C-alpha positions in Angstrom: 24.9 42.8 -41.8 21.3 41.5 -42.8 21.6 43.1 -46.4 25.1 43.1 -47.5 24.2 43.3 -50.9 23.5 46.9 -50.4 25.7 49.5 -51.4 26.3 52.0 -48.6 27.0 55.7 -49.9 28.1 57.9 -47.1 27.9 61.9 -47.6 29.3 64.4 -45.2 29.4 68.0 -44.4 32.9 68.2 -42.8 34.9 65.1 -44.1 38.2 64.9 -46.3 39.7 62.7 -48.0 41.4 60.9 -45.3 38.1 60.4 -44.1 36.8 59.1 -47.6 39.4 56.4 -47.3 38.8 55.4 -43.9 35.0 55.2 -44.7 35.7 52.7 -48.0 37.9 50.4 -45.6 35.4 50.0 -43.3 32.9 49.1 -46.1 31.3 51.9 -47.4 30.5 52.1 -51.4 31.2 55.7 -51.7 32.0 59.0 -49.6 30.7 62.4 -50.8 31.4 65.8 -49.4 29.0 68.5 -49.7 28.8 70.7 -51.6 26.9 67.9 -53.4 26.6 68.2 -57.6 23.5 66.5 -58.7 25.3 65.1 -61.6 27.8 63.3 -59.3 25.9 61.7 -56.7 23.3 61.0 -59.5 26.2 59.1 -61.2 27.4 57.6 -57.9 23.9 56.3 -57.0 23.7 54.5 -60.7 27.1 52.9 -59.9 26.2 51.7 -56.0 22.9 50.4 -57.8 24.8 48.2 -60.4 26.9 46.7 -58.1 24.4 46.2 -55.8 22.6 43.8 -58.6 25.6 42.6 -59.4 26.5 41.2 -55.8 22.6 39.7 -56.0 23.4 38.0 -59.2 26.5 36.2 -57.7 26.3 33.0 -56.0 27.8 33.3 -52.9 30.6 30.4 -52.5 32.7 29.1 -49.8 35.9 31.2 -48.6 38.6 28.6 -50.2 36.4 28.4 -53.5 36.4 32.5 -54.0 40.3 32.6 -53.5 40.8 29.6 -55.9 38.7 31.6 -58.2 39.8 34.9 -57.9 43.8 33.2 -58.5 42.4 31.5 -61.8 40.9 34.5 -63.0 44.2 36.7 -62.2 46.4 34.0 -64.5 43.7 33.9 -66.9 43.9 37.3 -67.2 47.8 37.6 -67.7 47.8 34.5 -70.3 45.0 36.4 -72.3 46.9 39.5 -72.5 49.7 38.0 -73.5 48.0 35.5 -76.4 46.9 38.9 -78.0 50.2 39.6 -78.4 50.1 42.2 -81.1 47.2 41.6 -82.8 45.2 44.6 -81.3 41.7 42.6 -80.7 41.4 44.3 -77.2 38.6 45.0 -74.9 38.0 48.1 -72.7 38.7 47.5 -68.8 37.8 48.7 -65.9 38.4 47.3 -62.0 35.9 44.7 -60.4 35.5 46.5 -57.1 36.6 49.9 -55.5 39.7 50.0 -53.9 41.4 53.0 -51.7 45.1 53.8 -50.7 46.2 56.6 -48.4 49.5 58.3 -48.3 50.9 62.2 -49.0 50.9 64.4 -51.5 54.7 65.2 -52.9 54.4 68.7 -53.5 51.5 69.6 -51.3 52.6 68.0 -47.7 49.2 67.0 -47.1 47.7 63.8 -45.7 45.9 62.8 -49.4 44.4 59.7 -50.8 42.8 58.0 -54.1 39.6 56.1 -54.3 39.4 54.0 -57.6 35.9 52.8 -58.7 34.6 50.8 -61.9 33.2 52.8 -64.6 31.0 51.4 -67.5 32.7 51.0 -71.2 33.3 54.4 -73.1 33.4 56.6 -69.9 37.3 57.1 -69.6 39.2 57.5 -67.2 38.0 60.5 -64.7 39.3 62.0 -61.9 37.0 64.1 -59.4 37.0 65.5 -55.9 34.9 64.4 -53.1 31.6 66.2 -53.7 31.8 64.8 -57.5 31.3 68.7 -58.4 33.8 69.0 -61.2 34.9 65.9 -63.1 38.3 66.0 -65.0 39.0 64.0 -67.8 42.4 62.4 -67.8 43.4 63.8 -71.5 45.7 66.1 -72.5 43.2 68.9 -73.3 42.9 69.4 -69.5 46.8 69.6 -68.7 47.5 72.8 -67.2 50.9 72.8 -65.9 54.0 70.7 -66.5 55.8 72.1 -63.9 57.7 69.2 -61.5 54.9 67.1 -62.1 51.7 66.6 -64.4 48.6 68.8 -63.4 44.9 68.7 -64.7 42.9 71.5 -64.4 39.0 71.9 -65.3 37.0 75.4 -63.8 38.6 75.9 -60.5 39.4 72.1 -59.8 43.0 70.8 -60.0 45.1 67.4 -59.6 48.7 67.2 -59.1 51.1 64.5 -59.7 48.9 61.9 -61.7 52.1 60.8 -63.8 52.8 57.6 -61.5 49.1 56.2 -61.7 48.7 57.2 -64.9 51.7 54.9 -65.9 50.1 52.2 -64.1 46.6 52.4 -65.7 48.5 52.6 -69.2 50.5 49.1 -68.4 47.2 47.1 -67.2 45.2 49.0 -70.0 42.3 50.5 -67.5 40.4 52.6 -69.7 37.1 53.4 -67.9 38.1 54.4 -64.1 36.6 56.8 -61.9 39.6 58.5 -59.2 38.1 60.2 -56.6 41.2 62.2 -54.8 41.9 65.7 -53.2 44.2 67.9 -55.2 46.9 65.4 -55.2 47.6 61.8 -55.9 49.6 60.3 -53.2 53.4 59.9 -54.1 54.0 56.5 -51.8 57.6 55.5 -51.6 58.0 58.1 -54.9 57.4 54.7 -56.8 54.5 53.4 -58.8 54.6 49.9 -56.8 51.9 50.5 -54.6 49.4 52.0 -57.7 50.3 48.2 -59.2 49.5 46.4 -56.1 46.1 48.4 -55.9 45.3 47.5 -59.6 45.8 43.8 -59.0 44.2 43.7 -55.5 41.0 45.2 -57.2 40.9 43.1 -60.4 40.8 43.4 -63.5 37.1 43.2 -65.4 37.3 43.1 -69.2 33.8 44.8 -70.8 33.4 43.1 -73.9 33.8 46.7 -75.9 36.5 46.9 -78.7 39.7 49.4 -77.5 41.5 50.5 -80.4 45.2 51.5 -79.6 46.4 54.6 -80.9 49.1 53.4 -83.6 51.7 55.9 -84.3 52.3 56.0 -88.3 54.9 58.8 -88.7 57.9 60.2 -86.9 57.1 63.0 -84.4 59.4 65.0 -82.5 60.4 68.0 -79.8 63.2 69.6 -78.5 66.7 70.4 -80.5 68.8 66.8 -80.6 71.8 69.0 -81.6 71.5 70.5 -78.0 70.7 66.9 -76.6 67.4 67.7 -75.1 64.5 65.9 -77.5 62.1 63.3 -77.5 60.5 61.6 -80.4 58.5 58.6 -81.2 58.0 56.6 -84.9 56.3 53.7 -85.5 56.4 50.3 -84.1 54.2 47.3 -82.7 54.3 47.7 -79.1 55.2 50.8 -77.3 59.3 50.8 -76.0 61.2 53.8 -75.0 64.5 54.3 -74.5 65.7 57.4 -72.2 68.9 58.8 -72.0 70.5 61.0 -69.0 73.8 62.9 -69.0 74.5 64.8 -65.5 77.3 65.8 -63.7 78.3 63.2 -60.9 76.6 61.4 -59.0 73.7 60.8 -61.2 76.2 60.6 -64.3 75.2 59.4 -67.8 72.7 56.7 -67.3 70.2 54.9 -70.3 67.2 52.7 -69.8 65.1 51.1 -71.9 61.6 49.4 -71.6 59.2 47.5 -74.3 55.6 47.3 -72.7 54.2 44.3 -73.1 53.3 42.4 -70.0 52.6 44.3 -66.4 54.4 42.0 -64.8 57.5 43.1 -66.1 56.7 46.7 -65.9 55.9 46.0 -62.1 59.5 44.8 -61.6 61.6 46.3 -63.8 60.3 50.0 -64.1 57.6 50.6 -61.2 59.9 50.6 -58.5 62.1 53.4 -59.9 61.9 56.8 -57.5 61.1 59.9 -58.2 64.8 61.5 -57.4 66.4 65.2 -57.0 69.3 67.4 -55.7 69.2 68.7 -51.7 69.6 72.0 -53.3 66.7 71.7 -55.9 64.3 70.5 -53.2 64.9 73.6 -51.1 64.2 75.9 -54.0 61.0 74.0 -54.7 59.9 74.4 -50.8 60.4 77.7 -51.1 58.0 77.9 -54.1 55.6 76.3 -52.0 56.2 72.9 -53.6 57.7 69.4 -52.3 56.5 70.3 -48.8 55.8 66.2 -48.7 59.5 65.2 -49.8 60.3 63.1 -47.0 63.8 60.6 -47.1 61.4 57.8 -47.5 60.0 59.1 -50.8 62.1 60.7 -52.7 65.8 59.6 -53.5 68.2 62.8 -52.7 71.3 63.7 -54.2 74.2 65.9 -53.4 77.4 67.1 -55.1 79.1 63.9 -54.1 76.4 60.9 -54.0 73.2 59.4 -53.0 72.5 60.6 -49.2 69.6 58.9 -48.1 69.3 55.7 -49.5 70.3 52.7 -51.6 70.0 52.8 -55.5 67.2 50.0 -56.2 68.6 50.0 -60.0 72.3 51.5 -61.1 70.0 53.4 -63.3 66.9 54.1 -61.1 66.8 57.7 -62.6 66.8 56.8 -66.1 63.9 54.3 -65.4 62.1 56.7 -63.2 62.0 59.0 -66.4 60.5 56.1 -68.4 58.0 55.8 -65.7 56.9 59.1 -66.1 56.7 59.3 -69.9 54.3 56.2 -69.7 52.1 58.1 -67.6 52.3 60.9 -69.8 51.5 59.1 -73.0 48.4 57.7 -71.6 46.7 61.1 -71.7 45.9 60.7 -75.4 43.0 58.7 -73.4 44.2 55.0 -75.2 47.1 53.2 -74.7 49.7 53.9 -77.5 51.9 51.7 -80.0 55.3 53.5 -81.1 58.8 53.5 -79.8 59.7 56.4 -77.9 63.8 58.0 -77.5 64.2 60.6 -75.1 67.5 62.5 -73.9 67.3 64.9 -71.2 63.6 65.5 -71.5 60.9 66.0 -68.8 56.8 66.0 -68.1 57.0 69.5 -70.7 58.5 67.7 -73.6 56.2 64.4 -72.9 52.9 66.8 -73.4 54.5 68.8 -76.1 55.0 65.7 -77.8 51.7 64.5 -77.5 50.4 67.9 -78.5 52.2 67.3 -81.9 51.0 63.7 -82.3 47.0 64.7 -81.4 47.4 67.7 -84.1 47.9 65.4 -86.4 45.5 61.7 -85.4 43.1 63.8 -84.2 43.0 62.1 -80.8 
């Protein structure tokens, strides 16, 4: 209380991600679990010192003035992004302060959470555990599995189900971020809405360093169009995605399209679309040790006749959710992408195969 500008780093030998989330909510700057990594500790201390210096430099404002400044900042941030339009003259971004969110893992079934912290320019998006021992860049090079979710792995550390969070970071153009987490990103209600709110609550900071989008300048495709399962990307001034699925009832034929030109549209039209699956498939997944966290509140379940546990948020909610997944997987090239995507009956595996083809040609 006497030195509110000081950043508190908690170190424990017997904590977990749930304890870390609670610590951050109580006011700690960060939480580190033993065994400690020297590089990880030094990175945390550097970030904490930078945050303390920033707080000392900022004059204390009355509460109402702080609220008004935050409101104006948010409005200006979105106006600036819209005014930039297609010019591409954009800056690297991080968040203004550390933010936390607790939840449950879809496949692990355990309590989990995520702590997002600012990073300096040129850092990229990095996943790490509580001990900060192994850092995993959010990049195609570290994708280890695309079975039912996108998983990153480096050494003995792995992070599952990253696609919803990555989609939100893509849309809000967050380019430098430390993501401290257990083994799986929380599923929340099966959508990305909570992650959108999380970024907006943390605030977006322009970092002054330029950022070049990956501009698609050729046609790339994987799959077999003749068999009705493919994904392609071709030149376009903005990122747009069109997805088609054609299943037996009750899913049926669904189509959805999205043009990424404003985060608010994504938050309203794509982010709310939830993870879905059949009762039969979820039974098989649980036998495989997956989908342990699947609940009636975080997955849209269908049987052979109808959706059995909820009302759909959109008539084409399943196709919209596929767009959400594609948006997240596309960000694994490390920068926002400009291109027109067409996909039909595809999933994470095809998304990553397409990225590998693009990366091979453009050396991303």
